[in-house]
C-alpha positions in Angstrom: 33.0 8.9 22.8 33.6 9.8 19.2 31.3 12.4 17.8 29.9 10.1 15.0 29.7 6.9 17.1 26.1 7.2 18.2 24.9 7.9 14.6 27.0 5.0 13.2 25.4 2.6 15.8 21.9 4.0 14.9 22.5 3.5 11.2 23.7 -0.1 11.9 20.4 -0.7 13.8 18.4 0.6 10.8 20.4 -1.5 8.4 19.6 -4.6 10.4 15.8 -4.2 10.0 13.9 -6.6 7.9 13.4 -5.3 4.4 9.8 -5.1 3.1 10.2 -5.2 -0.7 6.9 -3.5 -1.3 8.0 -0.6 0.8 11.6 -0.3 -0.5 12.7 -0.5 3.1 11.7 -1.6 6.6 8.1 -1.9 7.7 6.2 1.4 7.9 5.0 0.5 11.4 8.6 0.1 12.6 9.6 3.5 11.4 6.4 5.1 12.9 6.8 3.4 16.3 10.5 4.3 16.4 9.8 8.0 15.8 7.3 7.9 18.7 9.8 6.0 20.9 12.6 8.5 20.3 10.2 11.3 21.1 9.3 9.7 24.4 13.0 9.3 25.2 13.5 13.1 24.9 11.1 13.5 27.8 12.3 10.5 29.9 15.4 8.7 29.0 14.4 5.2 30.1 15.9 2.4 28.0 13.8 -0.4 29.5 11.3 -1.6 26.8 8.6 -2.4 29.4 8.6 1.3 30.3 7.4 2.2 26.9 4.7 -0.5 26.4 1.0 0.3 26.4 -1.5 -1.8 28.3 -1.4 -5.3 27.0 2.3 -5.1 26.2 2.0 -5.4 22.4 2.4 -1.7 21.4 4.6 1.3 22.0 2.8 3.7 24.4 1.5 6.7 22.6 2.0 5.3 19.1 -0.7 6.2 16.6 -1.3 8.0 13.4 -1.8 11.4 15.0 1.4 11.2 17.0 3.4 10.2 14.0 1.9 13.0 11.9 2.8 15.6 14.6 6.4 14.4 14.6 6.7 14.5 10.8 5.2 18.0 10.7 7.9 19.2 13.1 10.4 18.2 10.4 8.3 19.9 7.7 7.0 16.6 6.3 3.3 16.9 5.8 2.4 13.9 3.7 0.3 11.2 5.4 2.3 8.2 6.6 1.3 5.2 8.7 -2.3 5.8 9.6 -2.0 3.3 12.5 1.3 4.7 13.7 2.7 1.2 14.2 -0.1 0.1 16.5 -1.2 -2.8 14.3 2.2 -4.1 13.2 2.9 -7.2 15.3 6.6 -7.2 14.4 7.3 -3.7 15.8 8.5 -4.7 19.2 11.0 -7.2 17.8 12.6 -4.4 15.9 12.2 -1.5 18.3 13.7 -3.6 21.2 17.1 -3.7 19.4 16.9 0.1 19.0 16.8 0.4 22.8 19.7 -2.0 23.1 21.7 0.0 20.5 21.0 3.2 22.5 22.3 1.5 25.7 25.7 1.0 24.0 25.9 4.7 23.2 26.1 5.9 26.8 23.9 8.9 26.0 22.6 9.0 29.6 26.0 10.5 30.5 25.4 13.6 28.4 23.5 16.7 29.3 19.9 16.5 28.4 20.2 19.2 25.7 23.0 17.4 24.0 21.3 14.0 24.3 18.1 15.3 22.8 20.0 16.8 19.9 21.3 13.4 19.1 17.9 11.8 19.4 16.5 14.5 17.1 19.2 13.6 14.5 18.0 10.0 14.7 14.4 11.2 14.1 15.6 13.3 11.2 17.3 10.3 9.7 14.0 8.3 9.9 12.0 11.2 8.4 14.4 11.2 5.5 13.6 7.5 5.0 9.9 8.5 5.1 10.6 10.9 2.3 12.4 8.2 0.4 9.3 6.1 0.7 7.1 8.9 -0.6 9.5 9.7 -3.5 9.7 6.2 -4.9 9.2 5.9 -8.6 5.7 5.5 -9.9 4.7 2.5 -12.1 5.6 3.1 -15.7 3.0 2.5 -18.4 4.5 1.4 -21.7 2.4 2.4 -24.7 3.2 1.0 -28.1 0.6 1.7 -30.8 1.5 -1.6 -32.5 0.4 -3.6 -29.3 -3.1 -4.5 -28.5 -4.9 -2.7 -25.6 -5.0 -6.1 -23.9 -1.2 -6.4 -24.2 -0.7 -2.9 -22.8 -2.8 -3.7 -19.7 -1.2 -7.1 -19.4 2.3 -5.6 -19.3 1.2 -3.0 -16.7 -0.3 -5.7 -14.4 2.8 -7.8 -14.8 5.1 -4.9 -13.9 3.0 -4.2 -10.8 3.3 -7.8 -9.7 7.0 -7.8 -10.1 7.1 -4.8 -7.7 4.7 -6.5 -5.3 2.0 -4.0 -6.0 -0.2 -6.3 -8.0 -3.2 -6.4 -5.7 -3.6 -2.6 -5.1 -3.0 -1.8 -8.8 -5.5 -4.4 -10.0 -8.2 -3.1 -7.5 -7.7 0.5 -8.5 -7.6 -0.2 -12.2 -10.9 -2.0 -12.0 -12.3 0.9 -9.9 -11.2 3.4 -12.5 -12.6 1.3 -15.3 -16.0 1.1 -13.6 -16.0 4.8 -12.8 -15.4 5.6 -16.5 -17.9 3.1 -17.7 -20.6 4.2 -15.3 -20.1 7.9 -14.6 -23.6 8.3 -13.1 -23.0 5.6 -10.4 -20.9 6.1 -7.4 -18.1 3.6 -7.4 -16.6 2.9 -4.0 -13.0 3.8 -3.4 -11.3 2.1 -0.4 -7.7 1.8 0.5 -6.4 -1.6 -0.3 -5.4 -2.2 3.3 -9.1 -2.3 4.1 -9.2 -5.7 2.5 -7.1 -7.0 5.3 -9.3 -5.6 8.0 -12.7 -7.1 9.2 -15.4 -5.3 7.3 -19.0 -5.8 6.2 -18.1 -5.2 2.6 -19.6 -7.7 0.2 -16.6 -7.4 -2.2 -14.3 -4.8 -3.7 -17.1 -3.1 -5.7 -20.9 -3.5 -5.9 -23.1 -2.4 -8.8 -26.8 -3.2 -8.4 -26.9 -6.9 -7.5 -23.4 -7.7 -8.8 -20.4 -7.9 -6.5 -16.9 -7.6 -8.0 -14.0 -9.4 -6.4 -10.5 -8.4 -7.6 -7.4 -10.5 -6.8 -4.1 -11.4 -8.3 -3.9 -14.6 -6.3 -7.3 -16.4 -6.3 -7.3 -18.6 -3.2 -10.0 -20.6 -1.5 -11.1 -17.5 0.6 -12.2 -15.5 -2.3 -14.5 -18.4 -3.5 -15.9 -18.6 -0.1 -16.8 -14.9 -0.3 -18.4 -15.5 -3.7 -20.5 -18.3 -2.2 -21.6 -16.0 0.6 -22.7 -13.5 -2.1 -24.7 -16.2 -3.9 -26.4 -17.2 -0.6 -27.4 -13.6 -0.1 -28.9 -13.3 -3.6 -26.0 -11.4 -5.3 -24.1 -12.3 -8.5 -20.3 -12.6 -7.9 -17.9 -11.4 -10.6 -14.3 -12.5 -10.0 -11.5 -10.8 -11.8 -8.0 -12.3 -11.9 -4.8 -12.0 -14.1 -5.0 -13.9 -17.3 -2.3 -16.3 -16.1 -4.7 -17.4 -13.3 -7.8 -17.4 -15.4 -8.0 -21.1 -16.3 -7.4 -22.3 -12.7 -9.8 -19.8 -11.3 -12.6 -20.8 -13.7 -12.0 -24.5 -12.8 -12.2 -23.7 -9.1 -15.3 -21.6 -9.7 -17.0 -24.6 -11.4 -16.0 -27.0 -8.7 -16.8 -24.9 -5.6 -19.7 -22.8 -6.8 -21.2 -24.8 -9.6 -20.7 -22.3 -12.3 -22.5 -19.5 -10.5 -19.5 -17.2 -10.6 -18.6 -15.1 -13.6 -14.8 -15.3 -13.9 -12.9 -13.0 -16.3 -9.3 -11.8 -16.8 -8.4 -8.4 -15.6 -6.8 -7.7 -18.9 -9.9 -8.4 -20.9 -12.3 -6.7 -18.5 -10.3 -3.5 -18.5 -9.1 -3.4 -22.1 -12.5 -4.0 -23.5 -13.8 -1.0 -21.7 -11.0 1.2 -23.2 -11.8 -0.1 -26.6 -15.5 0.7 -26.1 -14.8 4.2 -24.9 -12.6 4.7 -28.0 -15.5 3.4 -30.1 -12.9 1.0 -31.4 -11.0 3.9 -33.0 -7.2 4.0 -33.0 -7.3 7.8 -33.1 -9.3 7.9 -29.8 -7.5 5.0 -28.1 -4.7 7.2 -26.7 -7.1 9.6 -25.0 -9.1 6.7 -23.5 -5.9 5.2 -22.0 -5.0 8.6 -20.6 -8.5 9.0 -19.1 -8.1 5.6 -17.4 -4.7 6.4 -16.0 -5.8 9.8 -14.7 -8.9 8.4 -13.1 -6.8 5.6 -11.6 -4.2 8.1 -10.2 -7.0 10.3 -8.8 -8.5 7.3 -7.0 -5.1 6.2 -5.6 -4.2 9.7 -4.5 -7.4 10.0 -2.5 -7.1 6.9 -0.4 -3.6 5.4 -0.5 -0.6 6.5 1.5 1.8 4.8 -0.9 1.9 7.2 -3.9 4.3 4.9 -5.8 1.1 3.0 -6.7 0.4 5.8 -9.1 1.1 5.4 -12.8 3.4 7.6 -14.8 2.2 8.3 -18.3 4.8 7.8 -21.0 6.0 10.8 -23.1 4.1 9.4 -26.2 0.8 9.7 -24.2 1.6 12.7 -21.9 1.0 15.4 -24.4 
């Protein structure tokens, strides 16, 4: 067996994984579950998938956020990654199964345990480097041109985030930052955007007094149903969407909720606040945009694993 053959086979398995554009690589859950599986194989080199399945057969045994964190720490990587450790990713088994098949072709069972575990550790090190790649992805870039309106600056930022498949999280945290700046004496909730996909009792993305804010870059029927639930419970829903979706969202709001929903563009909602904080002064506008971005970045840093959601200030603002 050639010295580099196992690693080549492993790299080929990794290259075969489905690319998740928003991650810049495979699914986070797949990497997390693979790290745990490789760790299990160090203790018992059993290449049968069923031997590694938890009760119910839908998850890798032992997979979880704490297990993944412990493995990452052993490689001196301390940043949070995959809170669920691959437990909630339904596609994990379809991608981890081929890993076991790839290992079968390597013939590592014929090696002494120490040598075999050294190879398995090298596979883990490769995956940890991919985790580092994930963390080190470029941040969103804000373009500031004093000749452009504040509306246009926000519009371009939202558009850039959508191109990178980050539109939803960026929109939510921008609105959260705007509300926090506008109402410093009110606690504005700060939830990871993944929470929107989980069953919760939240009325919407943000609540201030009797108004519930819903933030979405793709206003579908479900968000209007949530708005109607708000109305039935005595709340006033406020729907925020990209300007490109504004006309259609307002029309749907009229049809489905009889004009009881306030619908506004994200660009107008956020940029107006910046202008107000600047007292409509060009001299103060730069500082207001900097305050928005710093507040946004602080909120993202507190709750999101994906730090590439953070916004990089341009040199003409970062002074």
